[in-house]
Backbone bond lengths (Angstrom), bond angles and torsions (degrees), N, CA, C in turn:
res aa  C-N    CA-C-N  psi(-1)  N-CA   C-N-CA  omega(-1)  CA-C   N-CA-C  phi
1 X - - - 1.461 - - 1.523 106.25 -
2 X 1.326 117.52 129.37 1.463 123.49 176.80 1.525 111.40 -69.89
3 X 1.307 115.81 148.81 1.451 122.11 178.39 1.532 110.20 -56.61
4 X 1.298 116.55 124.73 1.479 121.92 177.71 1.508 114.77 82.23
5 X 1.345 117.85 1.60 1.454 119.52 -174.10 1.527 113.26 -70.32
6 X 1.348 118.80 -38.33 1.436 122.46 -179.32 1.555 109.26 -134.15
7 X 1.330 118.06 72.42 1.470 118.81 -176.13 1.507 112.70 -62.05
8 X 1.322 119.23 -24.37 1.465 120.67 179.24 1.525 113.43 -68.02
9 X 1.320 117.31 -15.12 1.443 121.57 179.08 1.535 114.43 -90.67
10 X 1.324 116.60 -6.18 1.463 120.77 -176.54 1.515 109.92 -117.37
11 X 1.310 114.82 118.24 1.460 121.79 176.40 1.498 112.73 -85.28
12 X 1.317 114.48 -48.10 1.487 122.16 179.50 1.523 106.45 -144.57
13 X 1.326 116.52 157.56 1.421 121.49 -176.11 1.543 111.26 -136.42
14 X 1.339 116.98 137.26 1.474 120.72 177.39 1.537 106.30 -123.25
15 X 1.344 113.38 124.51 1.481 119.82 170.48 1.503 105.24 -97.94
16 X 1.336 115.02 104.17 1.459 119.01 -178.59 1.566 106.92 -95.67
17 X 1.350 114.09 95.27 1.450 121.86 -175.53 1.531 111.76 52.96
18 X 1.347 113.29 38.10 1.469 118.27 179.68 1.532 113.08 -135.85
19 X 1.314 116.17 12.75 1.497 120.34 178.73 1.498 108.96 -83.35
20 X 1.296 118.95 50.99 1.468 124.66 179.11 1.533 109.56 -122.85
21 X 1.299 115.89 147.80 1.448 121.14 170.14 1.501 107.04 -98.29
22 X 1.359 115.25 91.64 1.436 122.21 -174.35 1.534 112.69 -65.16
23 X 1.340 116.35 -11.37 1.461 117.42 179.41 1.525 113.80 -77.53
24 X 1.317 116.26 -7.62 1.472 119.36 -179.19 1.534 110.73 -61.96
25 X 1.320 119.62 115.67 1.476 121.40 -173.34 1.530 113.02 -65.13
26 X 1.324 118.38 -29.78 1.470 119.75 179.52 1.519 110.57 -67.60
27 X 1.295 117.12 -17.26 1.489 120.94 178.63 1.532 110.23 -102.52
28 X 1.292 117.02 -46.76 1.455 121.39 -166.81 1.550 113.58 -60.96
29 X 1.278 117.37 -45.80 1.474 119.46 -178.88 1.538 111.57 -61.71
30 X 1.349 119.31 -51.11 1.477 118.54 175.15 1.533 112.94 -59.93
31 X 1.326 117.40 -34.00 1.437 121.94 177.99 1.540 110.79 -62.26
32 X 1.318 116.99 -46.98 1.476 121.99 176.78 1.535 110.94 -57.29
33 X 1.319 115.20 -44.19 1.463 118.15 178.56 1.538 111.96 -63.87
34 X 1.325 116.44 -37.26 1.434 121.39 178.96 1.554 110.57 -65.13
35 X 1.323 116.85 -39.53 1.495 119.65 176.69 1.522 110.12 -58.03
36 X 1.311 118.73 -39.47 1.420 120.86 178.45 1.532 111.45 -68.52
37 X 1.333 116.14 -40.03 1.487 121.67 179.69 1.526 112.67 -60.70
38 X 1.363 116.83 -42.31 1.449 119.14 -176.74 1.526 114.68 -90.39
39 X 1.312 116.95 -2.43 1.466 119.56 -179.70 1.526 110.62 -71.83
40 X 1.326 116.38 150.99 1.465 118.76 176.79 1.530 111.82 -65.58
41 X 1.322 117.72 143.05 1.431 121.90 175.91 1.537 109.97 -84.86
42 X 1.297 115.92 170.70 1.461 121.27 -174.88 1.510 115.49 -49.18
43 X 1.338 116.92 -44.38 1.468 121.01 179.88 1.517 110.74 -63.48
44 X 1.322 117.79 -30.26 1.466 121.50 -177.13 1.546 111.42 -78.97
45 X 1.304 115.75 -10.50 1.475 122.71 178.43 1.536 111.01 -106.18
46 X 1.334 116.54 5.50 1.483 120.65 -175.37 1.511 111.64 -68.17
47 X 1.340 118.31 -30.05 1.481 120.88 -179.20 1.530 107.84 -158.53
48 X 1.359 114.18 165.48 1.457 119.00 177.50 1.509 109.50 -62.56
49 X 1.295 121.92 -36.87 1.459 123.42 179.09 1.531 109.84 -64.70
50 X 1.326 119.63 -45.16 1.444 123.34 178.28 1.540 109.77 -61.53
51 X 1.320 117.04 -43.93 1.438 120.42 -179.88 1.524 111.53 -64.65
52 X 1.307 116.43 -44.68 1.434 121.92 179.30 1.561 109.84 -58.69
53 X 1.328 117.35 -44.71 1.440 121.22 178.26 1.518 110.88 -60.57
54 X 1.351 116.37 -45.92 1.485 119.82 176.23 1.506 111.77 -59.58
55 X 1.297 115.68 -47.97 1.481 121.61 -175.80 1.537 109.25 -59.88
56 X 1.333 116.58 -47.36 1.448 121.19 -177.33 1.538 109.60 -63.82
57 X 1.321 117.64 -43.01 1.438 120.99 -178.47 1.553 111.15 -69.59
58 X 1.335 116.59 -48.78 1.457 121.11 -173.19 1.532 112.28 -73.51
59 X 1.308 117.59 -38.95 1.481 118.78 -171.13 1.543 113.87 -104.56
60 X 1.314 118.15 -27.90 1.455 119.44 -171.63 1.507 116.57 -112.33
61 X 1.305 118.61 -20.08 1.428 118.97 -175.15 1.506 111.44 61.42
62 X 1.302 116.55 -121.56 1.468 121.32 -177.60 1.553 112.28 -97.50
63 X 1.283 116.06 9.35 1.462 117.94 179.74 1.538 111.13 -64.78
64 X 1.310 114.30 151.26 1.485 122.13 -176.59 1.560 109.69 -70.05
65 X 1.330 114.04 143.34 1.456 120.88 175.92 1.529 108.29 -84.95
66 X 1.319 118.76 149.42 1.430 120.54 -179.73 1.537 110.42 -138.82
67 X 1.327 115.27 166.65 1.470 119.23 174.81 1.530 112.52 -60.62
68 X 1.353 115.59 -35.72 1.473 119.59 177.86 1.536 111.77 -63.70
69 X 1.334 115.74 -43.72 1.483 119.11 177.22 1.540 112.09 -64.48
70 X 1.297 115.38 -39.18 1.460 121.29 175.75 1.548 110.90 -59.38
71 X 1.336 113.92 -44.67 1.463 117.84 179.97 1.521 112.12 -66.43
72 X 1.336 118.35 -40.37 1.466 122.91 175.10 1.536 110.36 -60.51
73 X 1.311 116.10 -44.60 1.458 121.11 -178.10 1.548 109.68 -61.66
74 X 1.316 115.36 -45.68 1.474 118.41 -178.40 1.533 111.91 -70.00
75 X 1.318 116.65 -23.45 1.472 119.58 178.16 1.515 112.09 -77.83
76 X 1.304 118.60 -30.33 1.468 121.25 -176.14 1.519 112.96 -97.02
77 X 1.318 117.60 -6.34 1.515 120.50 -177.63 1.492 109.38 -134.98
78 X 1.303 115.79 95.11 1.447 120.89 -176.00 1.537 112.17 -94.60
79 X 1.376 118.39 123.30 1.428 119.08 -178.75 1.549 113.68 -78.46
80 X 1.293 116.77 146.67 1.457 120.95 172.96 1.558 108.06 -87.38
81 X 1.321 118.37 -174.86 1.463 121.25 -178.01 1.519 112.15 -60.82
82 X 1.311 117.22 -29.48 1.452 121.66 178.66 1.510 115.97 -86.33
83 X 1.353 115.84 -2.83 1.449 120.82 177.43 1.540 115.03 96.08
84 X 1.354 115.80 -13.29 1.477 120.98 179.42 1.536 108.10 -66.78
85 X 1.309 116.64 138.32 1.473 119.11 -177.61 1.491 112.85 -89.81
86 X 1.294 114.56 150.96 1.460 123.77 177.38 1.526 107.45 -129.45
87 X 1.336 115.39 128.03 1.497 116.83 -176.36 1.553 112.70 -69.25
88 X 1.302 113.90 150.83 1.440 121.72 174.21 1.516 106.21 -124.37
89 X 1.339 121.41 118.95 1.467 124.59 6.80 1.518 110.96 -73.66
90 X 1.310 115.90 163.16 1.456 121.23 -179.99 1.529 110.04 -61.67
91 X 1.335 115.60 162.54 1.475 120.01 177.39 1.500 111.29 -59.16
92 X 1.302 117.45 -33.77 1.479 120.87 -178.80 1.511 109.09 -68.48
93 X 1.307 118.78 -44.74 1.485 123.08 176.24 1.520 109.83 -64.36
94 X 1.276 119.81 -44.26 1.433 124.29 179.38 1.530 111.63 -59.45
95 X 1.342 116.04 -44.87 1.473 123.90 175.06 1.546 111.15 -58.52
96 X 1.318 114.59 -43.04 1.473 118.08 -179.03 1.530 111.04 -66.70
97 X 1.373 114.84 -38.38 1.481 117.82 176.08 1.506 111.48 -62.01
98 X 1.335 116.05 -45.86 1.454 119.70 178.52 1.520 112.21 -59.62
99 X 1.342 116.52 -44.21 1.467 119.98 177.21 1.473 112.68 -58.65
100 X 1.356 117.78 -40.84 1.456 121.72 179.29 1.513 113.20 -65.09
101 X 1.329 117.02 -43.79 1.472 118.93 -177.58 1.529 110.12 -71.29
102 X 1.338 116.90 -31.56 1.463 121.57 178.29 1.531 110.57 -68.45
103 X 1.326 116.13 -34.89 1.477 121.07 -174.00 1.549 113.10 -85.77
104 X 1.302 118.54 -5.22 1.442 120.50 -172.50 1.520 111.69 -114.45
105 X 1.367 117.19 92.52 1.445 118.31 177.97 1.530 112.04 -70.04
106 X 1.323 116.33 143.89 1.441 121.44 -178.71 1.533 111.87 -88.01
107 X 1.327 116.25 147.40 1.440 121.55 174.14 1.524 107.26 -131.92
108 X 1.336 115.04 86.49 1.467 120.30 -176.57 1.517 113.73 -66.12
109 X 1.319 119.03 -13.87 1.442 120.19 177.48 1.526 113.45 -67.51
110 X 1.330 116.05 -15.03 1.460 120.99 177.55 1.532 113.51 -81.48
111 X 1.322 116.36 -13.01 1.445 121.82 -179.31 1.521 109.57 -75.45
112 X 1.325 116.46 123.49 1.469 121.91 -176.73 1.541 112.62 -108.39
113 X 1.313 117.05 -16.11 1.462 121.18 -179.43 1.491 110.72 -86.94
114 X 1.344 116.60 154.03 1.498 117.95 173.11 1.526 108.04 -60.69
115 X 1.313 115.93 140.59 1.459 120.87 -176.56 1.533 111.25 -128.51
116 X 1.325 114.40 144.81 1.447 122.28 173.13 1.495 106.40 -117.63
117 X 1.339 118.52 125.11 1.473 122.20 179.28 1.495 108.80 -115.65
118 X 1.307 115.35 121.95 1.455 123.54 179.29 1.524 109.68 -114.76
119 X 1.334 116.02 134.13 1.470 119.83 -175.72 1.528 110.25 -122.15
120 X 1.326 118.03 129.34 1.428 121.36 177.93 1.534 109.51 -75.02
121 X 1.322 117.31 141.23 1.455 119.12 179.25 1.532 112.46 -77.57
122 X 1.310 117.33 -18.81 1.485 121.00 -178.75 1.532 109.05 -125.03
123 X 1.305 116.24 131.98 1.466 121.38 -179.40 1.488 114.12 -110.72
124 X 1.318 116.55 -24.63 1.494 123.01 -177.29 1.506 108.44 -134.39
125 X 1.341 116.13 159.99 1.445 120.34 -175.89 1.545 113.35 -59.19
126 X 1.277 114.95 142.08 1.459 120.20 179.34 1.543 110.19 -116.87
127 X 1.305 114.99 34.29 1.463 121.39 177.86 1.493 109.68 -137.93
128 X 1.345 116.38 168.57 1.432 120.39 170.68 1.468 114.59 94.98
129 X 1.328 117.06 -154.72 1.465 126.50 -173.27 1.526 112.85 -44.85
130 X 1.328 117.03 130.49 1.483 121.31 -173.95 1.502 112.66 -63.37
131 X 1.329 119.72 -38.12 1.431 122.11 -179.40 1.563 110.27 -66.07
132 X 1.349 115.73 -44.42 1.464 119.28 178.39 1.528 109.16 -63.96
133 X 1.333 115.83 -42.39 1.473 119.97 -176.34 1.543 109.31 -61.13
134 X 1.325 118.43 -42.68 1.469 120.26 178.67 1.519 111.66 -62.31
135 X 1.324 116.84 -39.94 1.486 119.63 177.38 1.511 111.07 -64.72
136 X 1.317 116.86 -41.28 1.478 120.32 177.00 1.518 110.82 -61.16
137 X 1.312 117.29 -47.08 1.450 120.61 -179.56 1.513 112.05 -61.99
138 X 1.342 117.08 -41.00 1.467 121.66 178.19 1.555 110.29 -62.95
139 X 1.339 115.94 -42.50 1.471 120.62 179.72 1.505 109.31 -63.81
140 X 1.338 118.66 -45.19 1.455 122.12 -179.34 1.540 109.53 -60.78
141 X 1.338 115.89 -46.99 1.468 119.19 -177.64 1.499 113.14 -68.63
142 X 1.312 118.20 -43.16 1.489 121.03 -172.74 1.521 113.23 -88.08
143 X 1.327 117.29 -30.94 1.462 120.31 -170.87 1.565 112.24 -119.41
144 X 1.330 117.00 -59.35 1.452 120.12 -171.80 1.499 114.50 -64.98
145 X 1.349 119.26 -47.62 1.422 122.51 -178.68 1.523 111.95 -60.12
146 X 1.329 120.45 -50.85 1.471 119.26 175.11 1.542 113.94 -60.89
147 X 1.344 116.32 -39.18 1.467 120.06 177.91 1.502 111.69 -63.12
148 X 1.338 117.32 -42.61 1.462 122.45 176.62 1.529 111.11 -59.25
149 X 1.331 115.79 -49.62 1.488 120.34 179.45 1.543 110.74 -58.50
150 X 1.310 116.29 -47.17 1.505 121.16 -179.18 1.507 109.29 -63.88
151 X 1.319 118.22 -38.81 1.469 121.55 -179.50 1.529 112.02 -66.67
152 X 1.347 115.07 -40.47 1.491 119.04 177.63 1.522 109.48 -64.39
153 X 1.346 116.81 -46.66 1.428 119.29 178.70 1.542 112.56 -61.15
154 X 1.326 116.32 -41.90 1.455 120.07 178.59 1.521 113.17 -61.89
155 X 1.344 116.87 -47.42 1.425 119.85 -178.18 1.552 111.41 -63.65
156 X 1.350 114.91 -38.16 1.456 118.12 174.56 1.511 112.20 -61.46
157 X 1.332 115.85 -41.80 1.454 121.24 -177.34 1.537 112.44 -73.66
158 X 1.301 118.59 -40.51 1.491 122.22 -173.12 1.529 113.39 -93.81
159 X 1.271 116.92 -29.24 1.494 120.23 -176.65 1.511 107.09 -103.52
160 X 1.291 116.05 87.31 1.466 122.62 -170.40 1.517 116.85 -48.80
161 X 1.307 118.73 -33.66 1.434 119.22 -178.91 1.494 114.84 -92.94
162 X 1.356 117.68 9.58 1.505 118.85 -175.37 1.505 110.22 -76.44
């Protein structure tokens, strides 16, 4: 359903870390580059154990592992007959999703329901490999933080009930 298409169907709206206009070119290109930077490399996809080690280091730091995290990990990384992992959704599906969000500019002025917008302070892993970590910090400082501030201001300005 397009934004504002059926306002009578929406009583209240929550943007859970989604009150962003991903079509903004000043954000989207650096964002795509960051996705490549934080993605696991070939060796980290060689097996479920290698991927688990990467995931724990990159995303969790010293946080405890749980059955729920193990279940999520197994759902997003499917091994083939040789044990090499393949991401779910596939790269082709992921690329199509990215293309769709990049091509769809938001118009928050069409929102008629009261809205609550929540923004996560962290978008990418802040643990692991020093070179990756520096790239993440630079992205957050130069791109993500200003984009988040502008997005919050925009949703407040355009989405009257936010």
